[in-house]
C-alpha positions as CSV (number, residue, x, y, z in Angstrom):
1,M,208.8,-21.8,114.8
2,A,208.6,-21.0,118.6
3,T,207.4,-17.4,119.8
4,A,207.2,-14.8,122.3
5,T,204.2,-12.0,122.8
6,A,205.6,-8.3,123.6
7,T,202.9,-5.7,124.6
8,A,204.3,-1.8,124.9
9,A,202.3,1.3,124.7
10,P,201.7,2.1,121.0
11,S,203.3,5.2,119.7
12,L,205.1,6.7,116.4
13,H,207.8,8.7,115.9
14,A,209.4,10.8,113.1
15,S,212.7,10.6,112.6
16,P,215.4,10.6,109.9
17,S,216.9,7.5,111.5
18,A,216.0,4.6,113.7
19,P,214.1,5.3,116.7
20,P,213.8,3.7,120.3
21,A,211.4,0.6,120.1
22,N,209.0,2.4,122.4
23,D,208.8,5.1,119.8
24,I,206.9,2.7,117.6
25,I,203.4,1.3,116.7
26,S,203.6,-2.4,117.6
27,R,200.7,-4.6,116.9
28,N,200.5,-8.4,115.5
29,Y,198.4,-7.7,112.1
30,N,195.4,-10.3,112.1
31,S,194.8,-10.2,108.2
32,N,191.2,-11.1,109.3
33,N,190.5,-8.0,110.8
34,N,189.9,-5.8,108.1
35,N,186.2,-4.8,108.4
36,N,187.2,-1.4,109.8
37,N,186.7,1.7,107.4
38,V,188.4,5.4,107.4
39,N,185.8,6.8,109.5
40,S,186.5,4.5,112.4
41,Y,188.8,6.8,113.6
42,V,186.8,9.9,113.7
43,D,187.5,11.4,117.0
44,R,184.2,12.7,117.4
45,G,183.8,15.4,120.7
46,S,187.2,16.0,120.6
47,G,187.6,19.5,118.8
48,R,189.8,18.3,116.5
49,R,190.4,21.2,114.1
50,R,188.8,20.7,110.4
51,L,191.4,19.4,108.2
52,S,190.1,22.5,105.9
53,E,191.5,24.0,108.4
54,V,194.9,22.6,108.9
55,W,195.2,21.2,105.9
56,R,198.6,22.5,104.3
57,E,200.3,21.5,108.3
58,V,198.5,17.9,107.6
59,H,200.3,17.9,103.8
60,G,203.7,18.6,105.5
61,S,204.1,22.8,105.2
62,N,206.0,22.3,108.5
63,N,207.8,18.6,108.1
64,W,204.8,17.2,110.0
65,E,206.0,18.6,113.2
66,G,203.7,18.5,116.3
67,L,201.7,15.7,114.4
68,M,203.3,12.8,114.3
69,D,204.0,11.5,118.1
70,P,201.4,11.3,118.8
71,L,199.9,11.0,115.5
72,D,196.9,13.6,114.7
73,P,194.1,12.3,113.8
74,N,193.6,14.6,110.8
75,L,197.0,13.3,109.8
76,R,196.2,9.8,110.4
77,L,192.3,9.2,108.5
78,E,194.6,11.2,105.4
79,I,197.1,8.6,105.5
80,I,194.2,6.1,105.5
81,R,192.3,7.9,102.9
82,Y,195.6,8.3,100.1
83,G,196.1,4.8,100.7
84,E,193.3,3.2,100.0
85,F,193.7,5.2,96.9
86,V,196.9,3.3,96.0
87,T,194.8,-0.2,97.5
88,A,192.5,0.7,94.2
89,C,195.3,0.2,92.1
90,Y,196.1,-3.8,92.8
91,K,192.0,-4.4,92.9
92,A,191.8,-3.0,89.6
93,F,194.6,-4.6,88.0
94,D,193.7,-7.7,85.8
95,L,196.0,-10.9,86.8
96,D,193.9,-13.0,84.8
97,P,196.4,-14.5,81.7
98,N,193.3,-15.7,80.3
99,S,191.4,-11.9,80.1
100,S,192.1,-9.4,77.2
101,R,192.9,-6.6,79.8
102,Y,195.2,-9.3,81.4
103,L,198.4,-6.8,83.0
104,H,196.1,-3.7,82.4
105,C,193.1,-1.8,84.5
106,K,189.8,-4.1,84.5
107,Y,187.5,-0.9,84.3
108,G,187.2,2.1,82.5
109,K,188.0,5.2,84.3
110,A,184.6,6.3,85.1
111,S,183.8,3.4,87.1
112,M,187.0,2.0,88.1
113,L,186.7,4.1,91.6
114,R,183.7,2.9,92.2
115,E,184.6,-0.6,91.2
116,V,186.7,-0.9,93.9
117,G,184.5,0.6,96.6
118,L,185.9,3.7,96.6
119,G,182.6,5.5,94.3
120,G,181.7,8.2,97.1
121,S,185.2,9.5,97.2
122,G,184.6,12.7,95.5
123,Y,187.1,12.2,92.8
124,E,187.2,11.4,89.1
125,V,190.1,9.9,87.0
126,T,191.2,11.3,84.2
127,K,193.6,9.8,83.1
128,Y,195.6,6.1,83.0
129,I,199.5,6.0,83.3
130,Y,201.1,3.1,81.6
131,A,204.9,2.0,81.4
132,L,207.8,0.0,80.6
133,P,211.8,-0.2,81.9
134,D,213.7,0.1,79.4
135,I,216.0,-3.3,80.7
136,G,218.3,-3.9,77.6
137,I,217.0,-7.0,76.8
138,S,213.8,-8.6,74.9
139,L,211.1,-10.3,77.7
140,S,209.1,-13.1,76.3
141,G,205.7,-14.1,77.3
142,G,202.5,-12.2,78.6
143,G,204.5,-10.6,81.9
144,G,207.3,-9.5,80.8
145,A,206.9,-8.6,76.7
146,D,208.2,-5.2,75.7
147,V,204.8,-3.5,75.9
148,A,203.7,-0.7,78.7
149,R,201.5,-1.8,81.4
150,W,199.0,-0.3,83.5
151,I,200.9,1.7,86.5
152,G,197.9,4.2,88.1
153,Y,195.8,7.0,87.3
154,V,195.8,10.1,87.7
155,A,192.1,11.5,89.7
156,V,190.7,14.9,90.5
157,C,188.7,16.3,93.2
158,T,185.7,17.2,91.5
159,D,182.8,16.9,94.4
160,E,182.3,20.4,95.7
161,E,181.4,18.7,98.9
162,E,184.9,17.2,98.9
163,V,186.5,19.8,98.0
164,K,184.9,22.6,100.5
165,R,186.0,19.2,103.5
166,L,189.5,19.5,102.1
167,G,190.3,22.8,101.9
168,R,191.2,22.5,98.2
169,R,190.8,20.8,94.8
170,D,193.3,17.7,95.3
171,V,195.0,16.6,92.3
172,L,195.7,13.0,93.0
173,V,198.6,10.6,91.3
174,T,198.8,7.3,92.5
175,F,201.4,4.0,91.9
176,R,200.8,0.3,92.1
177,G,204.0,-1.5,93.3
178,T,206.1,-4.5,91.0
179,V,204.6,-6.9,89.6
180,T,205.8,-7.6,86.3
181,H,208.9,-9.4,85.1
182,S,210.6,-6.5,83.5
183,E,209.7,-3.9,86.8
184,W,211.5,-6.7,89.2
185,I,214.6,-6.4,86.7
186,A,214.3,-2.9,86.7
187,N,214.4,-3.2,91.2
188,L,217.6,-4.9,90.7
189,M,219.1,-1.5,87.9
190,S,220.5,-0.5,91.6
191,S,223.9,1.6,89.9
192,L,223.1,5.3,90.6
193,T,223.1,7.7,87.7
194,P,222.1,11.8,87.0
195,A,218.7,12.0,86.9
196,K,218.7,15.3,84.5
197,L,215.0,16.0,84.3
198,N,215.7,19.6,83.8
199,P,217.2,20.1,80.7
200,F,218.5,23.8,81.9
201,E,220.1,22.5,84.9
202,P,221.7,19.0,84.6
203,A,222.7,18.6,87.8
204,D,225.6,15.7,88.3
205,D,225.4,15.4,91.6
206,V,221.2,15.1,91.4
207,K,221.2,11.2,91.2
208,V,218.4,8.1,91.4
209,Q,218.1,4.8,91.1
210,A,218.9,3.4,87.3
211,G,215.9,1.3,87.2
212,F,213.5,3.7,88.9
213,L,214.6,6.8,86.4
214,S,214.2,4.1,83.3
215,L,210.9,3.3,84.1
216,Y,209.9,6.7,85.0
217,T,211.2,8.2,81.7
218,S,211.4,4.8,78.8
219,S,208.4,4.2,76.1
220,S,208.7,1.8,73.7
221,Q,208.5,2.4,69.9
222,A,204.9,1.2,69.7
223,E,204.0,3.2,72.5
224,S,205.6,6.0,70.5
225,R,203.7,5.4,67.7
226,L,200.4,5.1,69.9
227,G,201.5,8.8,70.6
228,L,201.2,7.5,74.4
229,G,204.9,8.5,75.0
230,S,207.0,7.2,78.8
231,C,205.4,7.3,82.0
232,R,206.8,10.7,82.4
233,Q,205.4,12.4,79.5
234,Q,201.7,11.4,80.5
235,L,201.9,12.4,83.8
236,L,203.4,15.9,82.8
237,S,200.9,16.6,80.1
238,E,198.0,15.7,82.3
239,I,198.9,17.7,85.7
240,S,199.7,20.6,83.3
241,R,196.4,20.3,81.8
242,I,194.7,20.1,85.3
243,I,196.4,23.1,86.3
244,N,195.4,24.9,83.7
245,E,191.7,23.7,83.4
246,Y,191.4,25.0,87.6
247,K,193.5,28.2,87.1
248,G,192.5,30.3,90.0
249,E,191.5,27.6,93.0
250,E,193.8,26.6,95.7
251,L,195.1,23.5,94.4
252,S,197.3,20.4,96.0
253,I,199.4,17.7,93.9
254,T,199.3,14.8,96.2
255,L,201.7,11.6,94.8
256,A,200.7,8.1,96.4
257,G,202.4,4.8,96.0
258,H,203.3,1.9,97.5
259,S,206.8,0.1,96.9
260,M,208.4,0.8,93.3
261,G,205.3,2.8,92.9
262,S,206.2,5.3,95.9
263,S,209.8,5.5,94.3
264,L,208.0,6.9,91.2
265,A,205.5,9.4,93.3
266,T,208.9,10.6,94.7
267,L,210.7,11.3,91.0
268,L,207.6,13.3,89.8
269,A,207.3,15.0,93.1
270,Y,210.8,16.3,92.3
271,D,210.6,16.5,88.0
272,I,207.4,18.9,88.9
273,T,209.3,21.2,91.3
274,E,212.7,20.7,89.6
275,L,210.5,22.3,86.5
276,G,208.5,24.8,87.7
277,M,204.9,23.5,86.9
278,N,203.8,23.7,90.4
279,G,203.8,27.4,91.0
280,E,202.7,28.0,94.8
281,I,200.8,24.1,94.6
282,P,202.6,22.6,97.3
283,V,203.6,18.9,96.4
284,T,202.8,16.0,99.1
285,V,204.4,12.6,98.3
286,F,202.4,9.7,101.3
287,S,205.2,7.1,100.9
288,F,203.8,3.2,101.8
289,A,206.4,0.8,102.4
290,G,209.2,2.5,100.0
291,P,213.0,2.3,98.9
292,R,215.6,4.4,98.8
293,V,215.3,7.0,95.3
294,G,218.1,8.6,95.2
295,N,221.6,10.1,96.8
296,S,222.2,13.0,99.2
297,G,222.4,15.1,96.2
298,F,218.7,14.0,95.2
299,K,217.2,14.8,98.7
300,D,218.8,17.5,99.2
301,R,217.3,18.8,95.7
302,C,213.7,17.5,96.7
303,E,214.4,19.4,100.3
304,G,215.2,22.8,98.7
305,L,213.0,22.4,96.1
306,G,209.5,22.2,98.8
307,V,209.2,18.5,98.1
308,R,207.1,16.9,101.0
309,V,207.7,13.6,101.8
310,L,205.6,11.5,105.0
311,R,207.6,7.6,104.7
312,I,205.1,5.2,106.4
313,V,207.9,2.3,107.2
314,N,207.2,-0.8,108.7
315,V,211.0,-1.4,110.4
316,N,210.4,-4.7,109.4
317,D,210.0,-4.3,106.2
318,P,213.5,-5.2,104.3
319,I,212.5,-3.3,101.2
320,T,212.1,-0.2,103.1
321,K,216.1,-0.3,103.5
322,L,217.2,-1.0,100.1
323,P,218.7,-0.2,97.8
324,G,221.9,0.8,99.9
325,V,222.0,-1.8,103.1
326,F,225.6,-1.2,102.8
327,F,226.4,2.7,101.8
328,N,223.6,4.1,103.2
329,E,222.6,7.6,104.9
330,N,224.7,6.1,108.0
331,F,227.9,5.8,105.7
332,R,230.5,8.3,106.1
333,V,234.0,8.1,104.6
334,F,235.9,10.4,102.1
335,G,232.9,11.9,101.4
336,M,231.5,9.0,99.7
337,E,227.6,9.8,101.5
338,R,227.3,12.4,97.8
339,L,228.6,10.7,95.7
340,S,228.3,6.8,95.7
341,C,225.6,6.9,98.7
342,Y,221.2,5.7,98.9
343,V,219.6,8.3,101.4
344,H,216.4,8.6,102.2
345,V,214.0,11.8,101.3
346,G,211.7,12.9,104.1
347,V,210.1,12.4,107.0
348,E,209.4,8.6,108.6
349,L,205.9,7.4,110.3
350,L,207.0,4.3,111.6
351,L,205.3,1.2,112.7
352,D,206.3,-1.9,113.9
353,F,204.1,-5.2,112.5
354,F,205.3,-8.9,111.8
355,K,202.9,-12.3,110.5
356,V,205.1,-15.2,112.1
357,H,203.2,-17.4,109.2
358,D,203.4,-14.9,106.6
359,P,206.6,-13.0,107.1
360,S,205.3,-11.0,103.5
361,C,202.7,-9.4,105.2
362,V,205.3,-6.8,106.5
363,H,205.7,-5.2,103.0
364,D,201.8,-5.8,102.6
365,L,200.5,-2.1,101.7
366,E,196.4,-3.1,103.4
367,S,199.0,-4.6,106.6
368,H,200.0,-0.9,107.0
369,I,196.3,1.0,106.3
370,N,194.9,-1.5,109.1
371,L,197.2,-0.9,111.7
372,L,196.4,2.8,111.4
373,R,192.7,2.2,111.1
374,C,193.0,0.8,114.4
375,P,196.1,1.6,116.5
376,K,195.8,-0.4,119.7
377,T,197.7,-2.1,121.6
378,L,198.5,-6.1,120.3
379,G,201.1,-8.2,120.8
380,L,204.0,-8.4,118.1
381,F,205.5,-11.8,117.1
382,R,209.0,-12.2,117.8
383,R,211.9,-15.1,117.7
384,R,212.2,-16.2,121.1
385,D,216.0,-14.7,121.8
386,G,214.6,-10.9,120.6
387,G,216.6,-10.8,117.3
388,D,214.9,-9.6,114.2
389,F,214.4,-12.5,111.8
390,D,217.4,-12.7,109.4
391,F,215.9,-11.4,106.4
392,V,219.2,-12.4,104.0
393,R,219.6,-16.0,105.4
394,L,215.9,-17.3,104.9
395,A,216.6,-15.5,100.9
396,K,219.1,-17.8,99.9
397,E,217.9,-20.9,101.8
398,M,215.0,-20.0,99.0
399,F,217.0,-19.5,97.0
400,R,220.1,-21.9,96.9
401,S,217.0,-25.0,97.4
402,G,214.5,-24.4,95.0
403,E,211.8,-25.8,97.4
404,K,208.8,-23.7,97.9
405,N,208.6,-24.4,102.2
406,I,211.6,-22.4,103.8
407,A,211.7,-22.9,107.5
408,G,208.5,-23.9,107.9
409,F,206.3,-21.1,105.5
410,Q,204.7,-22.0,102.6
411,W,205.2,-19.6,99.8
412,E,204.1,-18.2,97.1
413,W,206.0,-16.7,93.9
414,T,204.9,-13.4,94.7
415,K,206.4,-14.2,98.6
416,A,209.0,-15.7,97.4
417,A,210.1,-13.0,94.8
418,L,210.5,-10.7,97.6
419,W,213.2,-12.0,99.5
420,L,214.9,-13.1,96.6
421,Y,215.1,-9.1,95.9
422,L,216.5,-8.7,98.8
423,L,219.2,-11.2,98.6
424,L,220.1,-10.2,94.7
425,T,220.4,-6.7,95.5
426,V,222.0,-7.3,99.0
427,I,224.8,-9.1,97.1
428,N,225.0,-6.3,94.6
429,L,224.1,-7.8,91.1
430,D,223.6,-5.4,88.4
431,S,221.2,-6.3,85.6
432,Y,223.8,-8.2,83.3
433,T,225.0,-10.1,86.0
434,L,221.7,-11.2,86.9
435,L,220.8,-11.9,83.3
436,N,223.9,-14.1,82.9
437,M,223.8,-16.3,85.6
């Protein structure tokens, strides 16, 4: 496929809607250029304020006003830092079907961060989190058995020097993206359903995606017998314990996730604040390549509760357009926006990168992080006619042909699944239709 290279001064834009092209970081991501680290962007001698002085603004107390264009150095480093904590979920996740820890974490809590290269982060893992969606059927095989799988972890900043640098003690929860069969099916359960996480205020107009809610609130009989409980029960119990342990200290609650994991992070942020667990503790979500989670009632409630969400988004990533490809925040007719349409929550930090021989990189977490590590003016590969790639057409070709080589691209299963997910969501297949094709 022929390509043309376009160069433009990189910049950033925070907006609930799409910005002009020159308000986006542009970069053709080179996967070999990953030898940077977080400290490579320290603006030495710039006179920038210490993080301990501005951490509340960096975590969205003013909705990141004045920090996005140009991107504030402290904010850039915080995004990278939390992105690396999410990347740890993937590095530690065991995908070897012959392993006794298959689809669980490879390491124990005490050593996990060290094993993935974050031993000097100043954080300690306090709990592993497991989740299993209720998809209405039983799946056989290791990738879909009815057993909760490791989906993330809770950690606390325990190094006093790091606490001083941050300006507070940080409570961190991170979530990985979709891996198992049941999680893929949960992603396709795209109907909106009332969240009803607060039994004292069960607002019917606060609706979220049914699959994400199921993953967050469901538990199998096996987990219940072991006392593990749902993903939600595990998280609320641990966060409550930590808040009580460090009562009287200045705390922050930071939730970070990639793709489906960012949806869980947003649901958890809403849940914590809806129940009032956080008190005066600020709750911030760093969402990497996240889909929409709920309707405008959900968005309004999150904003009213003080939840701050920073969405780090690649404009070329189809997953961030889902669910609600057609019925979303831009669709307004007869009051349908509030009742039936998906709406993004929070503020967008828009990136722009694409790799022509690996289109799945548009959703890759490390691609996002590496661009933020080195935000220099680089070429952006586009189609020669200047248009966007036709994601739906490519997905349809792959689905109909059943071949692994589509439009000159070599597809692995995980890459193919990404595009199939887009196709099925666009044509509005629910889980029942999918399972009876």
